[in-house]
N, C-alpha and C positions, 0 to 999 in steps of 0.2 A: 848431273847424275843420270840424265835421260839416256839410257843405253840403247834403246831400239825405238826409232821414230817412224818406222814404216808399219802402218796398221794392216791387220786383216780386216776385210770389209765384208759385211753381211747385209743383204737386203731382204726385208720381209714385207709382204703385202697384207692389206686388210683381208682378214678371213671371215668377216661378217660378225665376229665376236670381239676380237682384239683388233683395234684399228692399225697398229704398227705405225710406220712413218714413211714418208717419201725419202727421208734422209737415212743413210745406212748406219748400222751399228759399227763402231770402230773398236777394234781390240788391239791394244799395244802390248806386245809380249816383252817380258823381262825388262821393264822400264827401270827397275832398281834392283839392287842386290844388298839388302840390309836385313839384320835380324828383325823379328816381328815388332818389338817395341820401337826400335828406331824407324822401321818401315812405316808403321802407323803414324808416328809423329811427322815423318817426312811427307807422307801423302796428305795428311790433314793440312799441314803448313803450306805445301806447294799448291794444293787446290785453292786454299784461301788467298794466297798471293795473286792468283789468277781470277779471283772473284767468284769461285765456287765454294759456297759456305753452307751453313745449316748442316754441318757434317755430323755423321753418326759413325759409331764403330759397332759392328755386329756381324750379321751374315745376311744372306738373301732368303726371303721367305720361301717356304716349301710349297707354295701354291701359286698358280698363274695370277699375275697382277700387272698393272701398268699405271702410269701417271699421265693423265690427259693434259695437265697444266704446266709441266716442266720437263726438262731434260734431266738426266742423272748420270753421274760418274761413279763407278765402283772400282776401287783399287784393292787388290788382294795383298794383305800383309802377313797372313799366316795360313798354312794348310793348302788344300786344293778342293775343287768341287767340279761337278758336272752341272752346268746351267742349261736350262731349256729357254731359248730365246725365240720370240716371234709367235708364241702360242703353241697349242697342241700339235699343229702341223709345221712348226718351225724347225729349229735345229738345236741339237745338243752340242755344247761346247765345253771343253775342259779348260779350267783356269787354275793357276797356281801363284805362288808368291812372286810378286813383281809385275803381275799382269794388271792392266787397266782397261776397263770396258766402259765405253761411252755410249749411253742409250738415249736416242732421241725420244722426245715425248711420244707416248702412245705405244711404245715397244713392250710387248709382253715379255715377262721374265719370271723365272722361278728356279730354285735349287732342286735338282733331282736327287743328288746325293753329294755328300761332302765328308771330308775327314773331320775328326772330332775337334781339331784345332782351327778349322776354317774360320777366317774372319776378314772382313773388309772395312774400308773407310768409304762411305758414300757421301756425296755432296751434290748441291744443286746450284745452277747459275744464279748469282745475286741472292743466294740464300732463300730462294723460293720455297714455300711450304707446299710439299706435294700432296695431291689428292691420292687416294688409294682405291683403285677399282679392281675388284677381283673377277675372275672368270665366271663365278657363279652369280655375280651381280647382274642385273638387267643392264644391257648396253645403254648408256646414257644417250638421250636424244641429242642429235647434232654433235656427237663426240668426234666424228671424222673432221668436221669443220673446226672444232675446238683445238684438236691436235695440230691441224694444219696452220693455225694462226699463232701457235707458240713461237715467240720471236727467237731468232738465232742468238746464241750467247755472244757477248762482246769478246770473250776470250776463250781459248781452248784451255781446259783444266790443267794441261801439262805444259804447253809451250806458250801460253799467254796469247799475245796478239800476232805472233809470227804466222807465216803462211803454212806452217806444218799443222798437222792435226785436223780437228774437225772444221776449222775455218777454210781449209783447202778442199774438204770433201762435202761439206754441207752448204752448197751455194744455191 
């Protein structure tokens, strides 16, 4: 079902508040074309097959935050949104049904606006429990080093162990 395997690539640097990552954010557009219920099930199942678990169905918080201890994948199964990636000085990105966003650890993200029906499936490599660091929180000591030591996942959430996806771009 993977319809589009060439990602958009976005790089964000440490802004002194949000560490971001040396690895780029990857956005795969129109990965699937399913109605919302089937899309959510497909995303959750496909992520789990590739070792990205601890899944949730919801939306993206409307405040800047990041996870210093794990990477995250977000698959849009309903509606659309404008996401701010990389912190206040980052970039706004429009996402819609079928889009998949892979965020390396430390990448700031928030929902700026969204349709009433906007919903995602999110998951983490090996089911890691994410920490939640908000923009208004004091920057944790040594967070840059912590983000830099988060191991690369064994599998891409979409293509598994193939050379496509993050395993090709996060070397």
